[in-house]
C-alpha positions as CSV (number, residue, x, y, z in Angstrom):
1,X,-53.1,-83.0,-108.4
2,X,-54.6,-85.9,-110.3
3,X,-55.5,-85.3,-113.8
4,X,-59.2,-85.7,-114.7
5,X,-60.4,-86.7,-118.2
6,X,-63.9,-87.0,-119.8
7,X,-64.3,-89.5,-122.6
8,X,-67.5,-89.6,-124.6
9,X,-68.9,-92.9,-125.9
10,X,-66.7,-94.9,-123.5
11,X,-68.9,-97.9,-122.8
12,X,-67.3,-99.9,-125.6
13,X,-64.7,-99.9,-128.5
14,X,-62.2,-97.2,-128.8
15,X,-63.8,-95.0,-126.1
16,X,-63.6,-97.8,-123.6
17,X,-60.0,-98.5,-124.5
18,X,-59.1,-94.8,-124.3
19,X,-60.8,-94.4,-120.9
20,X,-58.9,-97.4,-119.5
21,X,-55.6,-96.3,-121.0
22,X,-55.9,-92.8,-119.5
23,X,-56.7,-94.4,-116.1
24,X,-53.6,-96.6,-116.4
25,X,-51.5,-93.5,-117.0
26,X,-52.7,-92.2,-113.6
27,X,-55.8,-90.1,-114.3
28,X,-59.3,-90.2,-113.0
29,X,-62.0,-90.6,-115.7
30,X,-65.6,-89.5,-116.4
31,X,-67.1,-91.8,-119.0
32,X,-70.3,-91.1,-121.0
33,X,-72.6,-93.6,-122.7
34,X,-75.7,-93.3,-124.8
35,X,-77.5,-96.6,-124.1
36,X,-75.2,-99.2,-122.5
37,X,-75.2,-98.3,-118.9
38,X,-74.0,-101.7,-118.0
39,X,-71.1,-101.4,-120.3
40,X,-70.2,-98.0,-118.9
41,X,-70.4,-99.2,-115.3
42,X,-68.1,-102.1,-116.2
43,X,-65.5,-99.6,-117.4
44,X,-66.0,-97.6,-114.2
45,X,-65.4,-100.8,-112.2
46,X,-62.2,-101.6,-114.1
47,X,-60.9,-98.0,-113.5
48,X,-61.7,-98.2,-109.8
49,X,-59.9,-101.5,-109.6
50,X,-56.7,-99.6,-110.7
51,X,-57.1,-97.3,-107.7
52,X,-58.5,-94.4,-109.7
53,X,-61.9,-92.7,-109.4
54,X,-64.5,-92.8,-112.2
55,X,-68.1,-91.9,-112.9
56,X,-70.5,-92.9,-115.7
57,X,-72.9,-90.3,-117.1
58,X,-75.6,-90.8,-119.7
59,X,-75.2,-88.5,-122.8
60,X,-76.6,-88.6,-126.4
61,X,-74.0,-86.5,-128.2
62,X,-76.5,-86.1,-131.1
63,X,-79.0,-84.3,-128.9
64,X,-77.9,-80.7,-128.5
65,X,-81.0,-79.9,-126.3
66,X,-79.5,-82.1,-123.6
67,X,-76.2,-80.4,-123.3
68,X,-77.2,-77.7,-120.8
69,X,-78.6,-80.2,-118.3
70,X,-75.6,-82.5,-118.9
71,X,-73.2,-79.6,-118.1
72,X,-75.1,-78.9,-114.9
73,X,-74.9,-82.6,-114.0
74,X,-71.2,-82.6,-114.7
75,X,-70.7,-79.6,-112.5
76,X,-72.4,-81.3,-109.6
77,X,-70.3,-84.5,-110.1
78,X,-67.1,-82.5,-110.2
79,X,-68.0,-80.8,-107.0
80,X,-69.4,-83.8,-105.2
81,X,-66.8,-86.4,-106.2
82,X,-63.6,-84.4,-106.9
83,X,-64.3,-81.2,-105.0
84,X,-63.3,-79.1,-108.0
85,X,-64.9,-77.0,-110.7
86,X,-62.9,-78.1,-113.8
87,X,-61.6,-81.1,-115.6
88,X,-58.4,-81.4,-117.6
89,X,-59.0,-83.4,-120.8
90,X,-62.0,-83.9,-123.2
91,X,-61.9,-86.7,-125.7
92,X,-64.7,-86.4,-128.2
93,X,-64.9,-90.0,-129.2
94,X,-68.7,-90.9,-129.3
95,X,-70.0,-91.8,-132.7
96,X,-71.4,-94.4,-135.1
97,X,-70.8,-95.6,-138.6
98,X,-73.2,-95.6,-141.6
99,X,-72.0,-97.0,-144.8
100,X,-73.8,-96.0,-148.0
101,X,-72.8,-95.0,-151.6
102,X,-73.1,-91.3,-152.3
103,X,-76.0,-91.9,-154.7
104,X,-77.9,-93.9,-152.0
105,X,-77.3,-91.7,-148.9
106,X,-80.5,-90.4,-147.4
107,X,-81.0,-87.1,-145.8
108,X,-81.8,-88.9,-142.5
109,X,-78.4,-90.7,-142.6
110,X,-76.6,-87.5,-143.5
111,X,-78.3,-85.6,-140.7
112,X,-77.5,-88.3,-138.1
113,X,-73.9,-88.3,-139.0
114,X,-73.7,-84.5,-138.9
115,X,-75.5,-84.3,-135.5
116,X,-73.4,-86.9,-133.8
117,X,-69.9,-86.4,-135.4
118,X,-69.8,-82.7,-136.0
119,X,-72.6,-80.6,-134.6
120,X,-72.5,-82.5,-131.4
121,X,-68.8,-82.2,-131.1
122,X,-69.0,-78.5,-131.8
123,X,-71.7,-77.6,-129.3
124,X,-70.7,-80.1,-126.6
125,X,-67.2,-78.7,-126.6
126,X,-68.7,-75.2,-126.5
127,X,-70.9,-76.1,-123.6
128,X,-68.1,-77.7,-121.6
129,X,-65.5,-75.1,-122.4
130,X,-66.0,-73.2,-119.1
131,X,-65.4,-76.4,-117.2
132,X,-62.1,-77.3,-119.0
133,X,-59.1,-76.2,-117.0
134,X,-56.6,-73.8,-118.5
135,X,-53.7,-75.8,-119.8
136,X,-56.1,-78.6,-120.6
137,X,-56.4,-81.0,-123.6
138,X,-59.0,-81.6,-126.2
139,X,-58.8,-84.6,-128.6
140,X,-61.3,-85.1,-131.4
141,X,-61.7,-88.4,-133.2
142,X,-61.6,-88.5,-137.0
143,X,-60.8,-91.3,-139.4
144,X,-58.1,-92.3,-141.9
145,X,-60.8,-92.0,-144.5
146,X,-60.3,-88.2,-144.7
147,X,-57.0,-88.9,-146.4
148,X,-57.9,-91.8,-148.7
149,X,-61.3,-92.8,-150.0
150,X,-63.1,-96.1,-149.6
151,X,-66.5,-96.8,-151.1
152,X,-69.5,-96.1,-148.9
153,X,-68.0,-93.4,-146.6
154,X,-68.6,-90.1,-148.5
155,X,-70.9,-88.6,-145.8
156,X,-69.1,-90.1,-142.8
157,X,-65.7,-88.9,-144.0
158,X,-66.9,-85.5,-145.1
159,X,-68.3,-84.9,-141.6
160,X,-65.0,-86.1,-140.0
161,X,-63.1,-83.7,-142.3
162,X,-65.2,-80.9,-140.8
163,X,-64.1,-82.0,-137.3
164,X,-60.4,-81.8,-138.4
165,X,-60.9,-78.2,-139.5
166,X,-62.7,-77.4,-136.3
167,X,-59.8,-78.8,-134.3
168,X,-57.4,-76.4,-136.0
169,X,-59.6,-73.4,-135.3
170,X,-60.1,-74.5,-131.7
171,X,-56.3,-74.8,-131.2
172,X,-55.9,-71.2,-132.4
173,X,-58.8,-69.7,-130.4
174,X,-58.1,-71.6,-127.2
175,X,-54.3,-71.1,-127.3
176,X,-54.5,-68.1,-125.0
177,X,-55.7,-70.5,-122.3
178,X,-53.0,-73.0,-122.9
179,X,-55.5,-75.6,-124.1
180,X,-54.2,-77.9,-126.9
181,X,-56.6,-79.3,-129.5
182,X,-55.6,-82.2,-131.8
183,X,-57.3,-84.7,-134.0
184,X,-56.6,-88.5,-133.9
185,X,-57.5,-90.3,-137.1
186,X,-57.5,-94.1,-136.6
187,X,-57.3,-96.5,-139.6
188,X,-59.4,-99.6,-139.8
189,X,-59.8,-101.0,-136.3
190,X,-61.3,-104.3,-135.1
191,X,-64.2,-103.0,-133.0
192,X,-68.0,-103.3,-133.3
193,X,-68.0,-100.3,-135.7
194,X,-70.4,-101.1,-138.6
195,X,-71.5,-104.2,-136.7
196,X,-68.0,-105.4,-136.2
197,X,-67.3,-105.6,-140.0
198,X,-63.5,-105.3,-139.8
199,X,-63.3,-107.5,-136.7
200,X,-65.7,-110.3,-137.8
201,X,-65.4,-110.4,-141.6
202,X,-62.1,-112.1,-142.5
203,X,-62.2,-111.0,-146.2
204,X,-62.7,-107.4,-145.2
205,X,-60.1,-107.6,-142.5
206,X,-57.6,-108.9,-145.1
207,X,-58.4,-106.0,-147.4
208,X,-57.2,-103.6,-144.8
209,X,-54.4,-105.7,-143.6
210,X,-53.0,-105.9,-147.1
211,X,-53.1,-102.1,-147.6
212,X,-51.3,-101.5,-144.2
213,X,-47.6,-101.3,-144.0
214,X,-47.5,-103.3,-140.7
215,X,-49.6,-106.0,-142.3
216,X,-52.7,-106.2,-140.1
217,X,-55.8,-104.3,-139.2
218,X,-55.7,-102.2,-136.0
219,X,-57.0,-103.2,-132.6
220,X,-58.2,-100.8,-129.8
221,X,-55.0,-101.2,-127.9
222,X,-53.3,-99.4,-130.9
223,X,-55.4,-96.3,-130.3
224,X,-56.2,-95.9,-126.6
225,X,-52.6,-95.7,-125.3
226,X,-51.7,-93.2,-128.0
227,X,-54.5,-90.9,-127.0
228,X,-53.5,-91.3,-123.3
229,X,-50.0,-90.2,-124.2
230,X,-51.3,-87.3,-126.2
231,X,-53.3,-85.9,-123.2
232,X,-50.5,-86.5,-120.8
233,X,-49.1,-83.4,-119.0
234,X,-45.7,-84.3,-120.5
235,X,-47.1,-84.0,-124.1
236,X,-47.7,-80.2,-124.1
237,X,-46.3,-79.0,-127.4
238,X,-48.4,-80.9,-129.9
239,X,-51.2,-78.6,-131.0
240,X,-53.5,-78.2,-134.0
241,X,-52.4,-81.5,-135.5
242,X,-54.1,-84.3,-137.3
243,X,-52.4,-87.5,-136.1
244,X,-53.1,-90.6,-138.1
245,X,-52.8,-93.9,-136.1
246,X,-53.2,-96.5,-138.8
247,X,-50.1,-98.6,-138.9
248,X,-49.2,-97.0,-142.3
249,X,-52.5,-97.7,-144.0
250,X,-52.6,-96.8,-147.7
251,X,-49.1,-95.2,-147.9
């Protein structure tokens, strides 16, 4: 039976690359988007061109009140499109960046980061848990900045640290169902994160390239295929791990 994955925040960046990489590995994919329906539909079209099936669903992962209706919508899609009641892989990718010194971080900035990157991951996973097949996979996205510090990311990195701890607890609590839970922590990647800072600012790109053993900043193709391999049925014995994918950044 074809594997089915759900990737949040998949209309662009790492989420898009992850969804396409999972499809290339032979899975069908459900992608979610917050605002860019056109971007999500473009991803769906690319997946369908590979001969796989895909659907795009709107979801704001920072809005917990929406999760019950999203779950119901997902149940309908699973039945109508795939004729099943469960999916196999959940990739909690959706997120945003907000760079501010600790002394300047506002409560509104902090709350937005918590809601999207931690509270949303916690309660969305909880809501979808009955729909995740036994023997399934959950991957939560973190950051290399939970291991090393960089000015301006105290709140963002602290929230991602909470996600890493959550992953360990989920791995333990869901083990009886054969569900693995891991964290993938990318280093600096050339996407539109923070307005495309690493991608579009040569000086900043060089800063990260110089601190990386492989001598460059990362690109989405460094991350998506790795996540696809992690959720593969063949990769069944990696569980409760934080896997940094950074090219050897700050080692």
